[in-house]
N, C-alpha and C positions, 0 to 999 in steps of 0.2 A: 504493500500500500504506500510505503514511503516513495517507491519509484514512481508509482502512478501519480501521487500528489506532486512530486517534484517535476515530472514532465508536464503535467497539467498546468502547474504554476508558471512554468517557462512559456508554454505556448499561449496560455491565457494572457500573460503579461506582454507578450510580443505584440498583441493587437494594439496596445496603448501606444507603441512606438509610431504606428502609422495613423493614429487617430487624427492628427493634424491635417491629413489629406482628405478626410471624409467630407468636408464642406465644399471642396473644390474639384473633387474627382468622383465621377459616378462609378457604380459597379460595372464590371465587364459582363455580368449576366443580367440581361434585360429585366427579368422578373424581380431581381433583387432591388432594383431602383423603385419598382412599384410597391414592394413591401415597405420600403422606407417612406415613400409618399403616403401610404395608407396610415402610417403611425401619426402623421399630422392630423388626420381626421379623428383618430382615436383620442389624441390629446385635446383637440378642440371641442369635440361633440360626444365623445365616449362611444363611438361606433366602431364595429369590427367588420372586417372583410368588405370594406367599401372605401372609396376615395371621395373627398369633397372637392368638387370642381364647379366653380362659378355659382356657388350657393346650392348646388344640387348634389345628391348622392348617386354615385356610379358604382354598380356592383364590381367587386374586385376582379372577377373573371373577365370583365370586358377590357381590362388593361394588361393583366398578367395572364396571357392566353395559355390554356392547357397547363396550368401550374397548380400543383397541390397546395392546399391552404395552410399547411402546418406551420411553416416558417413565419408567414404573415401573422397568424394568430398569436404565436409565441412572442413575436416582436411587439405586437400591439398590446399584449398583456404587460410586457416590460414597460412600454411607454405609458400605459395607464397607471402603473405603479410609481413610476419616476416623474411623470408629468413633463417629459421631454421627448422630442423626436428621436427615433433610433438612428444609428449611424452604421456605416460599414464595419467599424470596429465592433459594434454590438453584434452584427451578424457573425463575424469571426468568433467572437466569444460564445455565441449561442451554439455554433457548430462544435466548438471544443467541448462545451458542456454536454451536448447530446452524445458525442462519442465517449466521453468519460462515463456518463451514466450507463451506456451500453456495456462498456468494459467491466465496470464494477458490478452491475447487476448479473451479468453472465458468470463472472468469477464467483460472486456470492452464492449463486445457486449451485455451482459445482462444488463449492466448499460445503454447502448444506447437505449435498448428496454424499459427502465424505470421499469425493474424488480429489484427494488432497494434492497429489502431484500435478494433476491436470489443471486444477485451479491455480496452483503456483506457477506452472508454465505460462498460463495466460496472463497472470499478473506481472511476471518478469519480462516476457517477450512481447506482450500486447501493447504497452505504451508506445513502442516504436511504430507499430502499424496504426494505432488509433489516434495518436496525439502529436506525431511529429509533422504536422502540417497545419496550415491556417488558411481557410478559404471563405469566400463570401458568396458562394453559390449554394444551391440546395443539395449538394453532393456529399453529405455526411453519412454515406451509406453504411459504413462498417458498424457504427453505433446502432443504427436502426436495425440492421440484420441481427445483431446480438440481442437487442430487446425483443425482436420477433421470435427468437428461439426460446424465450423463457416459458411461455405458455405450453408449448408441446412438451418441453422437458419436464415441467412440473406435472403435467397430466400423466406422462409415462412413468414418472417416479412414483406417483400416487398408485397407479395400477400395479406396479411391481413391489409396492410396500417399502419403498426406500425413504419415504418421509412420513413422519407421524401426522395424524389427522389435521392438527391445527397448523403445522408448518406447510402441509400440502395446500390447505385452504388459503393460507396467506400468499403463497407463491402463485397459485392459480389466479387469485384476485389481482395480484400485481401484474401477472401476465396479460390479463384482460385489459388493464389500463395501458400497458405497454403496447398492445396490439392496436388500440385506438390511436395512440400517439404516433405509432409507426405509419398507420394508414393515412393519417393527416399529413405527415411529412413526405412519405413516398408510397404511392398507391401500389406499385408493383411489388415492393417488399411486404406490404400489408397482405397482398394476395398469398405470398409464400407463407407468411405466418398463419393465415387462416387455413390454408390447405394442410400444412403440417399439424396444426391443432386438430382439425377434423380427423386426420388419419390417427392421431394419438387417441382421440375419443373413440374411434372405431375399434382400435386395439384394446382399449379399456373395456368396452362392451364385450368384446370377444373373451377377454380374460374373466370377466364376471360370469359369462355363460359357461365357460369351460370349468370354472371352479365350483359351479353350482352342484351340490350334492344333497342327499336327504337330510344331512346334519345341518346344513345352512338354512337359516330362517328365511322364508320367502319374503317376509316384510323387509328385512334388511337389504336383500338383493334389490327389491323394488326401489327402496330409498336411494341406493347407490346409482341405479340406472336413471332414476329421476334427476339426481344431481348432475349426472353426465349430460342428460338432455338439456338441463338448465344452462350448463357451461356452453354447450353447442349453440343455444339460442343467444347467449350473451356474447359469444364470439362473433356471430353475425351482426349483432348490434354494435359491437366495437368496430367492426369493419365498416359500418355505416357512419362512423364519426364525421367524415367530411360532409355528407349530406345532412346530418343532423345539425352541424354547426351552421350551414347555410340556411336551413329551415328556421333555426332559432333567430338568425339575423333577419330573415324576411318577415318573421312574426313581430319582431321587436321594433323594426324601423321601416318607414315608408320610403320605398325607392322603386324605380322602374325594374321590371323583371329582367333577369339576366338572359342573354341570348346564348352565351357560351357556357360550357360546363365548368364547374369549380374543381376539376380534378385533372390529372395528367392525361387520362384516356389511353387506351391500348391499341385499338384497331388501326389507327393512323400509323403507329410505329410498326405494327405487325405487317401491314401492307408494304410499307417502304422497306422493311427488313428483307423482303425478297429481292431488293435491288442493291443490297450491299456488295454482292459479287455479280459478275457478268451472268446474265440470265436470258432465257429465251422469251420472257414476257416483255422485255424492253423497259422494265421498271428501274428507276434511279433512286438511290437513297438521298432524297432531297425533299425538304418540306414543301417547297413550291411545286415540285412535281406532283406531290399528293394533292395539293390544292387545285392544280390544273386538271388532274384526273377527275376529281370530284365535280368540278364545274362542268366538265365535258359531259358528265352523266346527269347532273342536276344544276343547271345554270343559276338557279335562284337560291341554292343552299347557302346558309350562313356558315362560314368557315369556323371549325372547332366548336360547332354547336352539337347538341345531342343528335340531330338529324345527320350531321356530317359524319360523326363517328359511326352511326348505324350504317350509313352508306359505305364507308370504308371497310367495315366489317363484312358486308355482303360482297364487296369486290375482292377482299382477301380470300374468303371462302370460295368464291368463283375461281380464283387462280389455283387454289388447292385442288378443287375438283377437276379443273381443266387438265392439269398435268401434275399429279401427286409425285411422280418420280423426279421431276425437275425440282419440285419443292424440297423433297428429301435430299437431293444432291446439294442444293443451296445450303440447307441446314448442316449437312455433313461437312461442307467446306468451312463454314463458320465455326463449327465445333472443333475442327482440327486447328483452326487459327488460335483458339483459346487454349487448347490442351497442349500445344507444342511450345507455349511460352511460359516462363515462370511468373508467378504472381508475387512471390517473396524474393527479394534480392539481397544477398546472393542465395540461390536456391534452385532446386530442380524444376523442370517444366511441370505444369499442373497435371498433365496426363499420367506420368508415373506416380505422382502423389495420390491421385484417385485410384489407380490400379492397386497400389500397396495397401491403401486404406480398405478398399473393398475386399481384398484377399484376407487381410487381418480380421475384418468383421465376420466374413462368412466362415473362416476357419474356426474361430473361437465359438461362433454360434452353432455350427454344425456338430462339433465335438463336445458341446456343453462345457467348455472350459471357463466361461464366465463364472459359473457357480463353483467350479473346482478351485479357482484361485480367489474366490470370495470377492469378486469385482462385478457384480450384477449391474452396478451403476454405470460401468463402462459400456455395457450393451446399450443402455438407454442413451447415454451421451453420444456414442459413436453413431447410433442410428439417426439421431436428429441432425448431427453435423453432416453426415453423408446426404441426408435429405435436402438440406439447404444448399450444399455444394452442387448437387444435381440440379436443383431449381435455378440456381444462378447460371449454370451452364446452359440450361434450357432457355433462360431469358436471353442470353447472348445469341443463341441460335435463332430465336424468333426475331429479336430486335437487332442489336448491333454488338459484335464481339469486341467492344472497346475495353482496354485495360482498366479504365476508370469504372466501368460498370461491373466488371468481374472482380475487382479488388476486394469487395467485402468478404469473399471466400477466405481471405487470410485469417479472419477470426476463427473459422472452422478448421482451417489447416493447422493452426496452432493448437486447437482443442484436440484434433485427431492425433497430432504428434504427442501431446500430453497423455492421451488415453493409451497409445501404443507403448510408450515408455513405462507408464504406470503398470500396465498389464504384464510387461516383461519382468519388472521388479517383483510384482506380486507372485508371478509364476515361480521365480527363483526362490522366494521366501517359502512358497508352498512346497517346492522340492526339498528345500533345506529341512523343513519340518518332518518330511518323510524319511530323510536320511538320518536326521538326529532327533528322533521323537522324544527322547528323554530330556534333551536341552529345551525343546519346544514346550514340553509339559511343565518344566521348571519355570520357564519364562511366564507361562500362563498362570502358574500358581503365584508367582511374585506379583502379577498384575491383579490378583484377586484381592478384594477388600478384606480387611481383618474381620 
């Protein structure tokens, strides 16, 4: 924790060195400047997700096009508390805080699961990946990815009996709040969090069904299944946080209806993603190509409106149905681009990292070694880490295989490395106890309370 706090303090403090530029230098990310302008409206009139222009309120989405509302909301809350307009330095500080919260939350849950070396590996190696940068765009993805992993980890830990009831409930509640925050800040990572959480709930239901015996009271099983159903419903509610925030704004303030969505949107990127490499469709990875394509099919469509994204979704599915083999080839090329490059420097390419982690996971699972070495938590942690790693690769395949967008997997690469090292050490200790049973028994007796 000293290392985390030290790196956090350094990066957080660096923002102050550049604060004198914030009044004369706009952000290089267009939406960032809209966030800052919106805080003027918050200070003047106490309004969120809107801009004050010539005495009228303009919905935030009309200026920050296809932008998730999380950063704007958090900056507006800061401005409401301080009574001043937010600056670029505040954006850099916010990103640093979000990444730090993600690191500490994930490491804290690993420690609660008693995956001690895995948590230590993340705390020692994580600050370099999480905090050695300072940005003023919405790309604080690694912290968001870490927060998104809390809910599925807590759910699987509960199903495997790795957390006591109160601790499991606390971590699940925290995970639901984190999922709402993640979806507000980055919709695509919120989708990953929702999907892995639903998979964890499905596994929990399966475990309940498999464990059901005549000795188990039916009422207690019903209660546990009902609680899982409630968590599933709350997960969907948390995922709806951006829409709920906009609905609350619309109810609270009188302004013109927004024509554009208050989220990033996915279908536009999915369609253009087919054009990242040379393709037979003639698609180019360029926003304006997408706009022109939509206008060719619907001249009156409002760009980046719900109707626009629905149209792009239909066009994307039409291309998939037209030539699924070509789509598969495009995705294979983009997957290779990601897997052949390292994400951690210095380090091996991502492909070998994935291969080794999968081999380790399936070997220990198939032979039941997780229980033999008393490391069932390793099964849970590695499963969630591999799921997120796969989802980030899938995102790059569908969208853009950029280093910036695949970089959040480094959180899970570190976790996987920690799990593998800890499993090896636990296996060695287990072997030692078999070779020297008397010494092991003596050690156990010394640990027994008087």
